[in-house]
C-alpha positions in Angstrom: 0.0 0.0 0.0 1.3 3.4 -1.0 -0.1 6.8 0.0 0.6 10.4 -1.1 -0.1 13.2 1.3 0.1 16.7 -0.1 1.2 19.3 2.5 0.8 23.1 2.9 4.2 23.6 4.6 6.8 26.4 4.0 9.6 25.5 6.5 11.0 22.3 7.9 14.3 21.6 9.8 17.3 20.4 7.9 17.2 17.2 10.0 13.6 16.4 9.0 13.3 12.6 9.1 12.5 12.3 12.8 10.1 15.3 12.4 8.2 13.4 9.7 8.4 10.1 11.6 6.7 11.7 14.6 3.8 12.6 12.3 3.6 9.1 10.9 3.7 7.6 14.4 0.8 9.9 15.4 -1.3 8.8 12.4 -0.7 5.1 13.3 -1.5 5.7 16.9 -4.7 7.6 16.1 -5.7 4.9 13.6 -4.9 1.8 15.8 -3.6 2.3 19.3 -3.0 -1.4 19.9 -1.0 -1.7 16.7 1.0 1.3 17.6 1.9 -0.3 21.0 3.0 -3.4 19.2 5.2 -1.5 16.8 6.8 0.7 19.4 7.1 -1.6 22.4 10.6 -0.5 23.2 12.4 -3.1 21.2 14.5 -2.2 18.2 12.7 -4.4 15.7 12.4 -3.4 12.0 9.1 -1.8 11.0 7.1 -2.7 7.9 7.1 0.7 6.3 9.2 3.4 4.8 8.6 7.0 3.6 10.0 9.8 1.5 9.6 13.6 1.3 9.5 15.9 -1.8 9.8 19.7 -1.5 8.5 21.9 -4.3 10.5 25.1 -5.3 12.8 24.8 -2.2 16.1 26.2 -1.1 18.2 25.7 2.0 18.8 28.6 4.5 22.2 28.2 6.1 21.6 30.7 8.8 18.4 29.1 10.1 19.4 25.5 9.1 16.0 25.1 7.5 14.5 24.2 4.1 12.1 26.7 2.7 9.6 25.6 0.1 6.3 26.3 -1.7 4.7 23.0 -0.7 5.6 19.4 -0.2 4.5 15.8 -0.7 5.0 12.9 1.7 5.0 9.3 0.4 4.3 6.5 2.8 4.6 2.8 1.8 4.0 -0.5 3.5 3.5 -4.2 2.7 1.4 -4.7 5.8 -2.4 -4.0 5.2 -3.0 -3.5 8.9 -0.3 -0.8 9.1 -1.7 0.8 5.9 -5.3 0.9 7.2 -4.2 2.3 10.6 -2.1 5.0 8.9 -4.9 6.0 6.6 -7.6 5.9 9.3 -5.4 8.3 11.4 -4.9 10.4 8.3 -8.7 10.6 7.7 -9.1 12.1 11.2 -6.4 14.7 10.6 -6.2 18.0 8.7 -3.1 19.5 10.3 0.0 18.6 12.2 0.4 20.8 15.3 4.2 20.7 15.6 5.4 23.5 18.0 7.9 24.8 15.5 7.0 23.4 12.1 3.2 22.9 11.8 1.6 22.0 8.4 -1.8 21.5 6.9 -2.9 18.5 4.8 -4.3 19.8 1.6 -5.2 16.4 0.1 -4.3 12.7 0.2 -4.6 9.8 -2.2 -3.8 6.1 -2.5 -0.7 5.8 -4.7 -0.4 3.5 -7.7 1.6 0.4 -6.7 3.1 -2.0 -9.2 3.0 -5.8 -9.0 6.5 -7.1 -9.6 6.5 -10.0 -12.0 10.1 -10.1 -13.1 13.2 -11.4 -11.3 15.2 -8.4 -12.6 13.8 -4.9 -11.8 15.2 -1.4 -12.3 14.5 0.7 -9.2 14.9 4.4 -8.5 15.8 5.3 -5.0 13.4 8.0 -3.9 15.3 9.1 -0.8 18.6 7.3 -0.1 19.7 3.7 0.7 21.8 3.2 3.8 23.9 0.2 4.4 26.4 -0.3 7.3 28.4 -3.2 8.6 28.3 -4.5 12.2 30.8 -1.8 13.2 28.5 0.9 11.8 30.9 1.6 8.9 29.1 2.7 5.8 29.1 0.3 2.9 28.8 1.8 -0.6 27.7 0.0 -3.8 31.3 0.1 -5.0 32.4 -1.9 -2.0 33.2 -5.5 -2.9 31.3 -6.7 0.2 28.2 -4.7 -0.6 26.1 -7.6 -2.1 27.1 -9.9 0.8 26.2 -7.3 3.4 23.0 -6.5 1.6 21.9 -10.1 1.8 22.8 -10.4 5.4 20.9 -7.3 6.4 17.9 -8.2 4.3 17.7 -11.7 5.5 17.6 -10.5 9.1 14.8 -8.0 8.2 12.8 -10.7 6.4 13.1 -13.1 9.4 11.9 -10.4 11.8 9.1 -9.0 9.6 7.9 -12.0 7.6 9.2 -15.1 9.5 11.4 -16.3 6.6 14.6 -15.7 4.8 14.9 -14.4 1.2 13.7 -17.0 -1.3 16.8 -16.2 -3.4 19.9 -14.1 -2.8 19.8 -10.6 -4.0 22.2 -9.6 -6.8 23.1 -6.1 -7.9 23.2 -6.2 -11.7 24.0 -2.6 -12.3 23.8 0.8 -10.6 24.1 4.5 -11.3 24.4 6.1 -7.8 26.1 8.9 -6.0 27.1 9.2 -2.4 24.9 11.4 -0.1 25.9 12.4 3.4 22.8 13.0 5.5 22.6 14.9 8.8 20.0 13.6 11.3 19.4 13.1 15.0 17.1 11.0 17.2 16.1 10.6 20.8 19.1 8.4 21.5 21.6 11.0 20.3 21.2 13.4 23.2 20.9 16.3 20.8 24.1 15.4 18.9 24.1 15.5 15.1 24.5 12.1 13.4 26.0 11.6 9.9 24.8 8.8 7.6 26.7 8.0 4.4 24.0 6.8 2.0 23.5 6.6 -1.7 20.9 7.8 -4.2 20.2 7.0 -7.8 19.1 4.0 -9.8 20.0 0.3 -9.4 19.0 -3.0 -11.0 18.3 -5.8 -8.6 17.9 -9.5 -9.3 16.0 -11.8 -7.0 12.8 -13.6 -6.4 9.8 -11.5 -7.5 8.0 -12.0 -4.1 11.2 -10.8 -2.3 11.5 -7.8 -4.6 7.8 -6.9 -4.0 8.4 -6.7 -0.3 11.6 -4.7 -0.7 9.7 -2.3 -3.1 6.9 -1.9 -0.5 8.9 -1.7 2.8 12.2 -0.3 1.5 15.8 -1.4 1.0 18.7 -1.3 3.5 18.8 0.1 7.0 16.6 2.7 8.9 13.8 2.3 6.3 11.2 3.4 8.8 13.2 6.5 9.5 13.0 7.7 5.9 15.6 5.7 4.0 15.3 3.1 1.3 12.1 3.9 -0.5 12.1 2.6 -4.1 10.1 3.3 -7.2 9.9 0.8 -10.1 11.4 2.1 -13.4 11.4 -1.1 -15.3 9.5 -4.3 -14.3 10.6 -6.7 -17.1 
């Protein structure tokens, strides 16, 4: 399930992913409080959703450390119907986000078009950025010889936690056209400190089982997907 939420917003912080996640969590909580409690029970388990943010006619103000824009669109994606329904139910009860510094109004919302993956080789566009790190938190880029191996290790762990199984087939990176992107962010565990994530953005061609690729398409690729990383769009579906 994929949703597009169109926002009347003119300013957001440079480190906006946690700001948007707080909105998403509020929508899920309003839509299904029991589900919210299951998802955020204090354990660091992967979540079955991802999101991305698009700013229209924007620029960055260095002095205020803010993005200024005309309007924006939030895309939310999940493979889990229960999560999707909860999010949409919360959204249906909401017309604005009362953040103390960066409030916004919801001008409209729609169910996005989602493709059914039929091929074992798919070209994806990365809508935000894909993040991959080894067990020592060292970034792994697509040019790293261990990238494919680490990608499979991380994705298998996520599949076991989310779907109760491993990948049906190992993932293979057939080709890519990507650039490095360093992202500044923070979270409640950082005690106000700035965190730097070395991720990548662009296009890549993945080979794997179509059922595996479908879940990756819906829930994201790589680490920190539920914090606004790894959202994919299908460019070519065989």
